[in-house]
Backbone as CSV, one residue per row, in Angstrom:
resi,resn,N_x,N_y,N_z,CA_x,CA_y,CA_z,C_x,C_y,C_z
1,UNK,119.570,58.890,152.072,118.290,59.438,152.565,117.314,58.260,152.571
2,UNK,117.561,57.301,152.032,116.880,55.902,151.967,117.057,55.134,153.153
3,UNK,117.958,55.528,154.251,118.436,54.727,155.199,117.429,54.829,156.414
4,UNK,116.714,55.771,156.554,115.527,55.769,157.574,114.205,55.818,157.028
5,UNK,113.279,55.110,157.631,111.897,55.388,157.250,111.284,56.842,157.005
6,UNK,111.769,57.574,157.934,111.162,58.778,157.756,111.510,59.578,156.421
7,UNK,113.092,59.439,156.035,113.408,59.788,154.907,112.818,59.244,153.544
8,UNK,112.495,57.951,153.849,112.032,57.347,152.746,110.650,57.851,152.420
9,UNK,109.884,58.034,153.506,108.476,58.618,153.488,108.548,59.956,152.762
10,UNK,109.377,60.757,153.049,109.643,62.201,152.477,109.814,62.028,151.020
11,UNK,110.705,61.050,150.481,111.001,60.832,149.197,109.816,60.457,148.402
12,UNK,109.013,59.575,149.050,107.565,59.157,148.426,106.719,60.312,148.382
13,UNK,106.612,61.177,149.422,105.836,62.315,149.158,106.093,63.225,148.198
14,UNK,107.409,63.508,148.074,107.982,64.358,146.972,107.494,63.756,145.528
15,UNK,107.741,62.434,145.334,107.591,61.897,144.172,106.098,61.939,143.762
16,UNK,105.150,61.985,144.772,103.715,62.172,144.505,103.490,63.669,144.113
17,UNK,104.358,64.559,144.783,104.034,65.846,144.524,104.365,66.100,143.034
18,UNK,105.455,65.574,142.649,105.928,65.885,141.284,105.350,65.080,140.090
19,UNK,104.403,64.152,140.607,103.787,63.036,139.639,102.927,63.900,138.626
20,UNK,102.396,65.054,138.831,101.538,65.798,137.890,102.297,66.360,136.719
21,UNK,103.621,66.245,136.765,104.428,66.934,135.739,104.052,66.274,134.270
22,UNK,103.617,65.036,134.187,103.465,64.468,132.706,102.367,65.131,132.220
23,UNK,101.439,65.966,132.686,100.394,66.450,132.236,100.993,67.859,131.474
24,UNK,101.899,68.319,131.913,102.528,69.638,131.507,103.633,69.236,130.346
25,UNK,104.151,68.002,130.329,105.165,67.835,129.415,104.668,67.662,127.915
26,UNK,105.426,68.460,126.895,105.046,68.519,125.656,105.372,67.017,125.031
27,UNK,104.716,66.821,123.760,104.817,65.683,123.106,106.262,65.738,122.324
28,UNK,106.575,66.799,121.743,107.880,66.928,121.054,109.053,67.213,121.810
29,UNK,110.025,66.480,122.112,111.070,66.428,123.025,112.304,67.234,122.531
30,UNK,112.837,66.800,121.222,113.986,67.557,120.684,113.839,67.829,119.220
31,UNK,114.915,68.528,118.839,114.880,69.104,117.476,115.999,68.107,116.808
32,UNK,115.640,67.429,115.589,116.985,66.754,115.079,118.007,67.502,115.090
33,UNK,119.273,66.984,115.539,120.603,67.254,115.184,121.153,68.300,116.336
34,UNK,119.988,68.592,117.275,120.662,69.380,118.561,121.693,68.760,119.359
35,UNK,121.800,67.422,119.291,122.585,66.616,120.200,124.095,66.834,120.007
36,UNK,124.169,67.365,118.729,125.566,67.574,118.223,126.158,69.170,118.547
37,UNK,125.173,69.895,118.974,125.635,71.382,119.391,126.243,71.473,120.674
38,UNK,127.038,72.416,121.032,127.631,72.580,122.431,126.339,72.821,123.077
39,UNK,126.312,72.042,124.250,125.218,72.452,125.264,125.605,73.113,126.509
40,UNK,124.956,74.413,126.755,125.531,75.200,127.690,124.143,75.519,128.602
41,UNK,124.328,75.315,129.871,123.388,75.876,130.741,123.620,77.397,131.288
42,UNK,122.548,78.204,130.717,122.602,79.660,131.052,122.216,79.801,132.776
43,UNK,122.947,79.958,133.518,122.790,80.007,134.963,122.493,81.284,135.568
44,UNK,121.272,81.364,136.277,120.920,82.841,136.639,121.187,82.769,138.234
45,UNK,121.249,81.800,138.696,121.478,81.693,140.276,120.318,81.661,141.071
46,UNK,119.017,81.686,140.208,117.682,81.619,141.059,117.440,80.044,141.050
47,UNK,115.950,79.916,141.355,115.485,78.567,141.628,115.559,77.779,140.289
48,UNK,114.965,78.305,139.194,114.929,77.527,137.936,116.269,76.853,137.442
49,UNK,117.025,77.807,137.176,118.341,77.448,136.928,119.081,76.514,137.804
50,UNK,119.149,76.952,139.150,119.498,76.057,140.115,119.013,74.701,139.907
51,UNK,117.723,74.449,139.807,117.413,73.207,139.679,117.715,72.399,138.594
52,UNK,117.988,72.976,137.358,118.601,72.298,136.294,120.123,71.913,136.539
53,UNK,120.728,72.787,137.222,122.231,72.333,137.610,122.161,71.170,138.598
54,UNK,121.236,71.204,139.741,120.996,70.273,140.747,120.803,68.860,139.922
55,UNK,119.837,69.034,138.958,119.683,67.712,138.221,120.809,67.419,137.411
56,UNK,121.457,68.058,136.883,122.799,67.714,136.240,123.774,67.102,136.940
57,UNK,124.020,67.588,138.219,124.904,67.029,139.008,124.434,65.785,139.772
58,UNK,123.071,65.595,139.787,122.466,64.265,140.637,121.466,63.694,139.606
59,UNK,121.911,63.322,138.483,120.897,62.599,137.465,120.052,61.539,137.904
60,UNK,120.817,60.542,138.524,120.111,59.191,138.778,118.955,59.730,140.021
61,UNK,119.391,60.308,140.937,118.543,60.688,142.191,117.432,61.577,141.592
62,UNK,117.759,62.617,140.802,116.734,63.398,140.112,115.789,62.615,139.258
63,UNK,116.212,61.869,138.583,115.285,61.079,137.873,114.150,60.421,138.665
64,UNK,114.743,59.724,139.581,113.958,58.886,140.664,112.934,59.834,141.338
65,UNK,113.423,61.055,141.739,112.397,61.867,142.466,111.240,62.666,141.435
66,UNK,111.711,62.565,140.193,110.781,63.237,139.291,109.888,61.974,138.763
67,UNK,110.194,60.763,138.829,109.349,59.728,138.494,109.483,59.271,137.172
68,UNK,110.713,59.368,136.646,110.948,58.973,135.108,112.307,58.161,135.210
69,UNK,112.688,57.538,134.109,113.910,56.774,134.106,115.117,57.878,133.728
70,UNK,116.262,57.323,133.913,117.552,58.104,133.647,117.517,58.438,132.026
71,UNK,117.260,57.310,131.438,117.244,57.425,129.935,116.075,58.710,129.343
72,UNK,114.895,58.752,130.165,114.101,59.747,129.750,114.407,61.081,130.205
73,UNK,115.205,61.234,131.256,115.670,62.195,131.569,116.768,62.892,130.732
74,UNK,117.761,61.852,130.413,119.031,62.239,129.620,118.422,62.669,128.104
75,UNK,117.345,62.216,127.705,116.640,62.605,126.458,116.105,63.915,126.420
76,UNK,115.471,64.369,127.464,114.669,65.566,127.703,115.672,66.658,128.123
77,UNK,116.761,66.398,128.781,117.827,67.352,129.429,119.349,66.632,129.039
78,UNK,119.781,66.629,127.882,121.004,65.983,127.600,122.079,66.652,128.548
79,UNK,123.153,65.850,128.895,124.195,66.339,129.840,124.764,67.670,129.093
80,UNK,125.066,68.698,129.954,125.702,70.091,129.436,127.255,69.974,129.369
81,UNK,127.853,70.736,128.526,129.340,71.023,128.417,129.870,72.036,129.367
82,UNK,128.854,72.968,129.613,129.341,74.042,130.707,128.248,74.878,131.240
83,UNK,128.531,75.540,132.287,127.509,76.212,132.907,127.876,77.574,133.068
84,UNK,127.169,78.635,132.601,127.851,79.984,132.667,126.786,80.833,133.335
85,UNK,127.237,81.910,134.079,126.608,82.860,134.857,126.993,84.280,134.400
86,UNK,126.121,85.150,133.846,126.395,86.243,133.420,126.186,87.356,134.541
87,UNK,127.247,87.907,135.312,126.882,88.677,136.364,126.601,90.234,136.035
88,UNK,125.436,90.643,136.389,125.074,91.902,135.996,125.691,93.142,136.918
89,UNK,126.216,92.555,138.228,126.685,93.390,139.183,125.556,94.033,140.083
90,UNK,124.459,93.193,140.131,123.463,93.998,140.879,122.350,93.118,141.591
91,UNK,122.965,91.646,141.725,122.177,90.677,142.430,122.236,90.713,144.017
92,UNK,121.325,90.107,144.521,121.297,89.970,146.096,122.334,89.241,146.503
93,UNK,122.875,89.556,147.870,123.945,88.572,148.351,123.597,87.172,148.275
94,UNK,122.345,86.807,148.668,122.075,85.451,148.667,122.422,84.794,147.232
95,UNK,122.093,85.585,146.298,122.312,85.044,144.852,123.903,84.795,144.705
96,UNK,124.556,85.685,145.240,125.957,85.409,144.875,126.685,84.222,145.786
97,UNK,125.893,84.191,146.917,126.417,82.825,147.770,125.963,81.818,146.979
98,UNK,124.899,81.784,146.540,124.352,80.674,145.663,125.212,80.254,144.411
99,UNK,125.907,81.328,143.865,126.848,81.188,142.750,128.049,80.592,143.295
100,UNK,128.587,80.888,144.441,129.801,80.179,145.007,129.460,78.782,145.152
101,UNK,128.287,78.362,145.638,127.802,76.900,145.865,127.896,76.260,144.550
102,UNK,127.271,76.783,143.586,127.158,76.204,142.405,128.557,76.015,141.637
103,UNK,129.389,76.848,141.724,130.670,76.737,141.073,131.513,75.639,141.799
104,UNK,131.401,75.707,143.150,131.890,74.729,143.863,131.781,73.177,143.454
105,UNK,130.424,73.112,143.689,129.875,71.810,143.222,130.124,71.332,141.865
106,UNK,129.973,72.241,140.748,130.330,71.887,139.476,131.865,71.602,139.279
107,UNK,132.640,72.348,139.977,134.093,71.991,139.826,134.433,70.644,140.339
108,UNK,133.885,70.264,141.482,134.198,69.159,142.205,133.785,67.992,141.221
109,UNK,132.663,68.243,140.331,132.211,67.155,139.533,132.805,67.197,138.056
110,UNK,133.820,68.149,137.899,134.520,68.327,136.694,133.877,68.983,135.529
111,UNK,132.751,69.550,135.893,131.876,70.407,135.021,132.295,71.812,135.029
112,UNK,132.645,72.411,133.839,133.173,73.627,133.569,132.028,74.759,134.027
113,UNK,132.406,75.675,134.870,131.506,76.722,135.460,132.099,78.064,135.280
114,UNK,131.709,79.065,134.310,132.344,80.329,134.231,131.291,81.469,134.692
115,UNK,131.998,82.454,135.167,131.258,83.869,135.456,131.721,84.676,134.540
116,UNK,130.939,85.342,133.767,131.349,86.308,132.904,130.617,87.783,133.294
117,UNK,131.155,88.805,132.632,130.522,90.255,132.824,130.697,90.842,131.553
118,UNK,129.782,91.819,131.380,129.988,92.739,130.222,131.189,93.637,130.702
119,UNK,131.834,93.997,129.405,133.217,94.844,129.653,132.849,96.129,129.985
120,UNK,133.764,96.751,130.796,133.892,98.098,131.216,132.956,98.764,132.189
121,UNK,131.576,98.183,132.331,130.860,98.730,133.126,129.676,97.573,133.618
122,UNK,129.124,97.621,134.814,128.056,96.817,135.073,126.592,97.659,135.025
123,UNK,125.604,96.889,135.321,124.422,97.449,135.029,124.099,98.842,135.978
124,UNK,124.687,98.796,137.190,124.459,100.034,137.890,125.280,101.239,137.391
125,UNK,126.400,101.103,136.708,127.493,102.093,136.297,126.463,102.493,134.961
126,UNK,126.053,101.579,134.320,125.457,102.130,132.941,124.064,102.827,133.349
127,UNK,123.358,102.489,134.201,122.186,103.364,134.562,122.674,104.836,135.056
128,UNK,123.667,104.785,135.947,124.038,106.071,136.401,124.818,107.125,135.368
129,UNK,125.465,106.326,134.430,126.160,107.182,133.416,125.117,107.803,132.335
130,UNK,124.215,107.178,132.251,123.051,107.592,131.304,121.951,108.389,132.054
131,UNK,121.899,108.069,133.251,120.626,108.676,134.026,119.318,108.060,133.775
132,UNK,119.690,106.713,133.170,118.298,106.033,132.959,117.772,105.256,134.127
133,UNK,116.595,104.781,133.982,116.039,103.796,134.949,116.017,102.481,134.032
134,UNK,115.729,101.291,134.815,115.934,100.174,133.996,114.867,99.820,133.066
135,UNK,113.699,100.491,133.463,112.494,100.493,132.475,112.124,101.855,132.221
136,UNK,112.544,102.563,131.222,112.157,103.835,130.837,110.572,103.966,130.187
137,UNK,110.009,105.202,130.355,108.656,105.259,130.036,108.672,105.039,128.363
138,UNK,107.739,104.071,127.957,107.482,103.899,126.578,108.622,103.136,125.882
139,UNK,109.489,102.550,126.668,110.757,101.788,126.177,110.670,100.279,126.667
140,UNK,111.413,99.305,126.116,111.339,98.159,126.561,112.509,97.860,127.617
141,UNK,112.166,96.702,128.313,113.206,96.324,129.293,114.372,95.539,128.856
142,UNK,115.547,96.167,128.736,116.761,95.738,128.188,117.777,95.071,128.927
143,UNK,117.600,95.157,130.102,118.743,94.835,131.149,119.118,93.342,130.891
144,UNK,118.252,92.562,130.800,118.545,90.947,130.569,119.199,90.894,129.189
145,UNK,118.831,91.449,128.299,119.434,91.254,126.894,120.857,91.920,127.001
146,UNK,121.074,93.101,127.334,122.312,93.663,127.444,123.269,93.173,128.352
147,UNK,122.928,92.838,129.569,123.976,92.431,130.589,123.881,90.996,130.783
148,UNK,122.929,90.024,130.096,123.033,88.685,130.339,123.012,88.039,128.852
149,UNK,122.112,88.103,127.982,121.956,87.501,126.795,123.141,87.739,125.818
150,UNK,123.413,89.061,125.581,124.448,89.334,124.658,125.847,88.961,125.111
151,UNK,125.945,89.104,126.494,127.308,88.655,127.255,127.513,86.987,126.972
152,UNK,126.296,86.375,127.431,126.522,84.925,127.252,126.794,84.570,125.784
153,UNK,126.124,85.113,124.823,126.250,84.575,123.507,127.782,84.939,123.031
154,UNK,128.120,86.136,123.432,129.706,86.462,122.895,130.666,85.295,123.612
155,UNK,130.335,85.106,124.978,131.359,84.089,125.569,131.271,82.709,124.773
156,UNK,130.154,82.288,124.540,129.976,81.121,123.969,130.584,81.013,122.554
157,UNK,130.365,82.106,121.653,130.842,82.182,120.364,132.281,82.215,120.240
158,UNK,133.025,82.817,121.403,134.476,82.759,121.584,134.763,81.185,121.920
159,UNK,134.149,80.545,122.605,134.675,79.381,123.174,134.373,78.090,122.491
160,UNK,133.134,78.101,121.509,132.762,76.898,120.880,132.496,77.205,119.297
161,UNK,132.714,76.193,118.754,132.364,76.501,117.041,131.182,75.712,116.913
162,UNK,130.588,76.003,115.836,129.304,75.406,115.289,128.035,75.877,116.065
163,UNK,127.278,75.152,116.122,125.811,75.491,116.746,126.084,75.344,118.279
164,UNK,125.215,76.236,118.865,125.267,76.249,120.475,123.816,76.152,121.008
165,UNK,123.691,75.207,121.726,122.523,74.962,122.366,122.481,75.393,123.883
166,UNK,121.193,76.498,124.207,121.247,76.745,125.504,120.154,76.218,126.262
167,UNK,120.462,75.776,127.404,119.175,75.535,128.383,119.006,76.464,129.176
168,UNK,117.650,76.827,129.273,117.013,78.041,129.939,116.098,77.676,130.788
169,UNK,116.246,78.137,132.098,115.451,77.831,133.331,113.932,78.485,133.258
170,UNK,113.168,77.865,132.614,111.756,78.382,132.426,110.877,77.340,132.812
171,UNK,110.070,77.533,133.882,109.160,76.553,134.354,107.941,76.079,133.453
172,UNK,107.552,74.971,133.594,106.473,74.369,132.530,105.205,74.995,132.694
173,UNK,104.819,76.058,133.604,103.652,76.601,133.501,104.007,78.060,133.294
174,UNK,105.133,78.327,132.521,105.389,79.743,132.104,105.534,79.830,130.566
175,UNK,104.579,79.377,129.836,104.926,79.194,128.567,104.966,80.660,127.863
176,UNK,104.174,81.557,128.376,104.274,82.971,127.966,105.754,83.423,127.754
177,UNK,106.607,82.986,128.589,107.969,83.350,128.639,108.853,82.683,127.500
178,UNK,108.541,81.341,127.205,109.053,80.666,126.163,108.671,81.410,124.737
179,UNK,107.556,82.016,124.592,107.124,82.586,123.334,107.640,83.669,123.253
180,UNK,108.208,84.405,124.210,108.772,85.919,123.906,110.231,85.684,123.462
181,UNK,110.851,84.439,123.561,112.195,84.478,123.085,112.081,84.134,121.652
182,UNK,112.783,84.995,121.055,112.967,85.159,119.543,114.450,84.952,119.180
183,UNK,114.663,84.017,118.212,115.851,83.506,117.678,115.901,84.068,116.236
184,UNK,117.049,84.875,116.011,117.228,85.231,114.557,117.786,84.258,113.490
185,UNK,117.003,84.354,112.452,117.385,83.490,111.375,118.842,83.245,111.175
186,UNK,119.313,82.192,111.013,120.753,81.944,110.615,121.683,82.022,112.089
187,UNK,121.046,82.272,113.142,121.801,82.348,114.246,122.413,81.062,114.548
188,UNK,123.450,81.035,115.404,124.093,79.795,115.791,123.492,79.188,117.163
189,UNK,122.734,79.897,117.653,122.107,79.721,118.926,120.611,79.158,118.989
190,UNK,120.367,78.207,119.778,119.073,77.469,119.819,118.717,77.573,121.277
191,UNK,117.545,77.982,121.793,117.283,77.665,123.281,116.209,76.650,123.344
192,UNK,116.615,76.014,124.363,115.625,74.872,124.832,115.254,74.912,126.375
193,UNK,114.309,74.340,126.666,113.658,74.675,128.183,113.310,73.201,128.694
194,UNK,114.479,72.619,129.358,114.124,71.330,130.005,113.107,71.230,131.126
195,UNK,112.943,72.422,131.883,111.797,72.154,132.820,110.510,71.987,132.218
196,UNK,110.398,72.756,131.037,109.048,72.586,130.190,109.085,71.243,129.905
197,UNK,110.050,70.645,129.075,110.176,69.224,128.718,109.853,68.246,129.786
198,UNK,110.409,68.513,131.030,110.168,67.608,132.122,108.680,67.832,132.860
199,UNK,108.158,68.961,132.625,106.860,69.464,133.100,106.940,69.720,134.488
200,UNK,108.131,70.497,134.855,108.379,70.965,136.225,108.053,72.211,136.471
201,UNK,107.230,72.488,137.430,106.553,73.796,137.751,107.495,74.217,139.066
202,UNK,107.188,75.774,139.406,107.914,76.055,140.615,107.955,75.226,141.735
203,UNK,106.799,74.886,142.136,106.583,73.942,143.228,107.600,72.782,142.998
204,UNK,107.517,72.230,142.049,108.300,70.936,141.759,109.878,71.298,141.958
205,UNK,110.170,72.525,141.410,111.566,72.751,141.410,112.060,72.999,142.875
206,UNK,111.062,73.636,143.432,111.663,73.895,145.051,111.565,72.730,145.769
207,UNK,110.737,71.710,145.516,110.671,70.334,146.286,111.987,69.739,145.833
208,UNK,112.274,69.690,144.593,113.647,69.068,144.218,114.788,69.520,144.936
209,UNK,114.878,70.907,144.986,115.939,71.589,145.492,116.073,71.233,147.164
210,UNK,115.058,70.905,147.845,115.214,70.711,149.149,115.876,69.278,149.512
211,UNK,116.020,68.564,148.316,116.612,67.205,148.403,117.910,67.167,147.934
212,UNK,118.135,67.868,146.861,119.278,67.628,145.984,120.303,68.874,145.963
213,UNK,120.119,69.768,146.834,120.843,71.005,146.790,121.130,71.288,148.353
214,UNK,122.308,71.961,148.684,122.695,71.895,150.122,121.904,73.077,150.804
215,UNK,121.329,74.080,150.270,120.711,75.135,151.061,119.584,75.778,150.116
216,UNK,119.004,76.722,150.882,117.616,77.295,150.241,118.178,78.267,149.097
217,UNK,117.307,78.517,148.103,117.740,79.213,146.861,116.627,80.372,146.767
218,UNK,117.070,81.474,146.684,116.128,82.786,146.684,115.948,83.214,145.016
219,UNK,114.933,83.946,144.847,114.655,84.351,143.604,115.830,85.291,143.205
220,UNK,116.149,85.172,141.805,117.208,85.873,141.361,116.745,87.038,140.566
221,UNK,117.124,88.293,141.060,116.975,89.534,140.242,117.767,90.499,140.636
222,UNK,117.966,91.692,139.940,118.716,92.806,140.355,117.891,93.325,141.573
223,UNK,118.637,94.088,142.428,117.884,94.688,143.705,117.029,95.665,143.314
224,UNK,117.193,96.430,142.157,116.379,97.613,141.589,115.553,97.161,140.447
225,UNK,115.130,95.782,140.368,114.344,95.405,139.435,112.892,96.049,139.369
226,UNK,112.680,96.697,138.194,111.367,97.612,138.184,110.153,96.641,138.372
227,UNK,110.255,95.545,138.242,109.078,94.755,138.532,108.800,94.053,139.711
228,UNK,109.577,94.539,140.800,109.745,94.096,142.069,108.169,94.225,142.790
229,UNK,107.907,93.447,143.712,106.554,93.642,144.315,106.874,94.483,145.618
230,UNK,105.657,94.631,146.206,105.680,95.572,147.471,106.703,94.805,148.513
231,UNK,106.426,93.567,148.520,107.117,92.753,149.610,108.669,92.703,149.495
232,UNK,108.911,92.599,147.936,110.276,92.566,147.676,110.939,93.876,147.864
233,UNK,110.301,94.972,147.462,110.926,96.375,148.087,111.112,96.506,149.420
234,UNK,110.024,96.052,150.332,110.005,96.023,151.577,111.261,95.481,152.246
235,UNK,111.536,94.268,151.674,112.724,93.461,152.153,113.958,94.099,151.836
236,UNK,113.979,94.639,150.795,115.159,95.456,150.407,115.372,96.485,151.396
237,UNK,114.462,97.338,151.651,114.558,98.312,152.704,115.087,97.940,153.931
238,UNK,114.304,96.715,154.558,114.325,96.331,155.751,115.764,95.455,155.987
239,UNK,116.318,94.886,154.928,117.258,94.078,155.012,118.686,94.090,154.632
240,UNK,118.578,95.275,153.533,119.833,95.468,152.708,119.966,97.030,152.471
241,UNK,120.508,97.723,153.646,120.518,99.118,153.617,121.444,99.761,152.660
242,UNK,122.622,98.868,152.298,123.589,99.379,151.296,123.140,99.366,149.862
243,UNK,122.297,98.292,149.789,121.612,98.182,148.376,120.351,99.154,148.228
244,UNK,119.770,99.456,149.405,118.795,100.488,149.416,119.217,101.710,148.849
245,UNK,120.357,102.030,149.701,121.064,103.384,149.236,121.330,103.692,147.683
246,UNK,121.813,102.471,147.246,122.205,102.449,145.800,120.978,102.569,145.001
247,UNK,119.827,102.102,145.295,118.578,102.340,144.761,118.103,103.659,144.600
248,UNK,118.154,104.331,145.826,117.825,105.699,145.982,118.751,106.711,145.036
249,UNK,120.145,106.219,145.142,121.030,107.111,144.149,120.830,106.799,142.701
250,UNK,120.384,105.722,142.107,119.952,105.529,140.776,118.674,106.411,140.359
251,UNK,117.695,106.512,141.240,116.560,107.207,141.016,116.797,108.906,141.222
252,UNK,117.580,109.052,142.163,118.215,110.492,142.205,118.720,110.980,141.067
253,UNK,119.649,110.297,140.533,120.376,110.595,139.358,119.423,110.629,138.097
254,UNK,118.333,109.691,137.967,117.608,109.829,137.040,116.584,111.250,137.114
255,UNK,116.390,111.419,138.260,115.548,112.768,138.616,116.199,114.004,138.084
256,UNK,117.306,114.054,138.277,118.348,115.267,137.862,118.436,115.229,136.281
257,UNK,118.798,114.107,135.736,119.227,113.894,134.396,117.741,114.207,133.539
258,UNK,116.693,113.683,134.133,115.435,113.924,133.373,115.206,115.087,132.985
259,UNK,115.375,116.230,133.789,115.078,117.795,133.697,116.202,118.245,132.808
260,UNK,117.511,117.793,132.947,118.521,118.339,132.199,118.409,117.757,130.483
261,UNK,118.124,116.770,130.505,117.974,116.177,129.052,116.766,116.944,128.368
262,UNK,115.650,116.902,129.149,114.430,117.506,128.434,114.707,119.087,128.329
263,UNK,115.217,119.596,129.191,115.587,121.209,129.058,116.433,121.261,127.711
264,UNK,117.370,120.354,127.495,118.146,120.403,126.317,117.323,120.346,124.790
265,UNK,116.425,119.423,124.963,115.461,119.216,123.848,114.392,120.423,123.775
266,UNK,114.062,120.948,124.712,113.239,122.126,124.679,114.023,123.479,123.942
267,UNK,115.208,123.387,124.299,115.942,124.383,123.846,116.308,124.280,122.286
268,UNK,116.533,122.881,122.016,116.852,122.541,120.716,115.811,122.973,119.726
269,UNK,114.580,122.601,120.278,113.332,122.690,119.524,113.318,124.229,119.027
270,UNK,113.358,125.006,120.110,113.234,126.441,119.973,114.352,127.146,118.979
271,UNK,115.484,126.546,118.971,116.397,126.887,118.132,116.377,126.440,116.600
272,UNK,115.913,125.238,116.458,115.867,124.550,115.147,114.581,124.162,114.499
273,UNK,113.688,123.940,115.463,112.347,123.361,115.183,112.254,121.829,115.487
274,UNK,111.095,121.590,115.682,110.990,119.890,116.043,111.487,119.048,114.986
275,UNK,111.288,119.216,113.837,111.926,118.286,112.952,113.336,118.065,112.909
276,UNK,114.061,119.116,113.097,115.469,119.015,113.227,115.996,118.633,114.716
277,UNK,115.095,118.836,115.511,115.514,118.229,116.971,115.044,116.566,117.202
278,UNK,114.529,116.119,116.212,114.214,114.652,116.475,114.929,113.795,115.049
279,UNK,114.857,112.376,115.255,115.292,111.686,114.195,114.172,111.102,113.413
280,UNK,114.449,110.290,112.442,113.277,109.882,111.500,112.111,109.128,112.410
281,UNK,112.440,108.770,113.463,111.439,108.020,114.215,110.971,108.901,115.122
282,UNK,111.217,110.192,115.206,110.493,111.208,116.042,110.996,111.199,117.532
283,UNK,112.290,110.397,117.679,113.024,110.478,118.992,113.806,111.703,119.033
284,UNK,113.980,112.287,120.242,114.813,113.234,120.430,116.316,112.905,120.272
285,UNK,117.081,113.833,119.838,118.538,113.489,119.251,119.206,113.177,120.536
286,UNK,120.233,112.263,120.373,121.147,111.695,121.397,121.463,112.726,122.400
287,UNK,121.512,112.424,123.548,121.667,113.230,124.741,120.422,114.052,125.159
288,UNK,119.345,113.898,124.522,118.015,114.777,124.860,117.000,113.774,125.045
289,UNK,115.892,114.345,125.808,114.784,113.541,126.176,113.657,114.386,125.703
290,UNK,112.730,113.919,125.217,111.383,114.787,124.728,110.546,114.956,125.923
291,UNK,110.751,114.063,126.846,109.906,114.450,128.210,110.785,114.487,129.429
292,UNK,110.259,115.126,130.204,110.668,115.390,131.510,110.168,114.076,132.403
293,UNK,110.553,112.866,132.061,109.877,111.657,132.705,109.538,111.687,134.224
294,UNK,110.553,112.101,134.937,110.445,112.070,136.350,109.322,113.100,136.685
295,UNK,109.263,114.102,136.238,108.078,115.115,136.351,106.742,114.656,135.917
296,UNK,106.601,113.701,135.038,105.481,113.249,134.570,105.080,111.988,135.351
297,UNK,106.074,111.380,136.443,105.589,110.426,137.300,106.366,109.120,137.305
298,UNK,107.228,108.964,136.321,108.209,107.820,136.176,109.133,107.702,137.530
299,UNK,109.215,106.461,138.151,109.942,106.239,139.132,110.741,104.878,138.718
300,UNK,111.703,104.421,139.954,112.354,103.299,139.653,111.669,102.019,139.697
301,UNK,110.535,101.997,140.525,109.755,100.708,140.771,108.513,101.022,140.013
302,UNK,108.022,100.108,139.182,106.704,100.175,138.460,105.491,99.997,139.437
303,UNK,105.770,99.506,140.608,104.710,98.905,141.488,103.921,100.316,141.871
304,UNK,102.532,100.325,141.841,101.767,101.483,142.266,101.035,101.318,143.469
305,UNK,100.799,102.377,144.172,99.993,102.392,145.245,98.988,103.529,145.001
306,UNK,97.524,103.020,144.945,96.529,104.002,144.808,96.751,104.647,143.204
307,UNK,97.295,103.711,142.415,97.327,104.231,141.071,98.656,105.071,140.766
308,UNK,99.581,105.372,141.925,100.550,106.189,141.498,101.959,105.270,141.997
309,UNK,103.067,105.717,141.118,104.338,105.096,141.322,104.986,105.815,142.518
310,UNK,105.394,105.307,143.401,106.217,106.013,144.567,107.743,105.991,144.402
311,UNK,108.370,107.149,144.630,109.615,107.314,144.623,110.233,106.349,145.553
312,UNK,111.547,106.149,145.562,112.187,105.200,146.506,112.001,105.937,147.931
313,UNK,112.149,107.105,148.025,112.027,107.822,149.102,110.629,107.988,149.802
314,UNK,109.592,107.746,148.958,108.269,107.825,149.240,107.990,106.261,149.901
315,UNK,108.630,105.327,149.266,108.616,103.876,149.548,109.035,103.903,151.373
316,UNK,110.016,104.514,151.276,110.903,104.440,152.636,110.064,105.100,153.791
317,UNK,109.482,106.143,153.270,108.550,106.907,154.284,107.342,105.851,154.613
318,UNK,106.862,105.260,153.753,105.624,104.179,153.896,106.064,103.135,154.795
319,UNK,107.291,102.612,154.577,107.658,101.465,155.423,107.895,101.987,156.820
320,UNK,108.734,103.057,156.868,109.040,103.724,158.210,107.799,103.994,159.155
321,UNK,106.663,104.228,158.474,105.421,104.517,159.144,104.417,103.443,159.607
322,UNK,104.790,102.133,159.014,104.133,100.973,159.256,104.474,100.582,160.632
């Protein structure tokens, strides 16, 4: 890169772009004793975790681009023992291509790279078996916990003894995400956030990847993520017809299940009364739903148009009419 004047200029430009990172970097860098823990990079296949892997594989070059010394980089983001991707079975094709690149580069560098999965079923199987949406009305979003967090922890506990230090790809300007991560008392697991430590924003990560990663990296998410923007839903419809058909099937199954499970609840209440048809928290007994959520407006995608959630089929009509 430094062999030509133009490339040298580009490097300097990127260093200037990244120079504001110091204002976001926290004063406290490490917790005492963590250097003795197994250090694993939780790889999601998107921009943030790919940036961390790119830094790991190109430490001297990355330190130079960020504008810090190699020693400072290693203090804030110590070398990792392994990289692990938990595959929910519903990522975009571009993300799976990036996983292949990441595994190839890691293997060439002698760095352990593993792809793990939840036993017996992927996230699509799980949704269709239960007739659920990834985000049910009144419930929390459990996809990441069930098909990533729990799977990663189980793998790590099987492969490493003692404390386990996870490096998680969260950007310096996403402090709200860091606060949401809760570690149970007595847990073997500790989460650290090297991009926060290094003060690297999304823009910084994208600039680094242009230099030290072989191709563009797309945002990582399930194709039916309930938090998808209208542009992301439109992209799915326009460019991924097979995945679009699967999204339609998930919502179709939810529509049918919503009525069946609610009808069972209504029948149960009529037979034994409300108190005997619910648990101590007031929830319907297993296999029943207190509401017909589809009839009340719940849909796969949370994005609204004029205050209304659209069904996948309604999104299709909207896009076709444009």
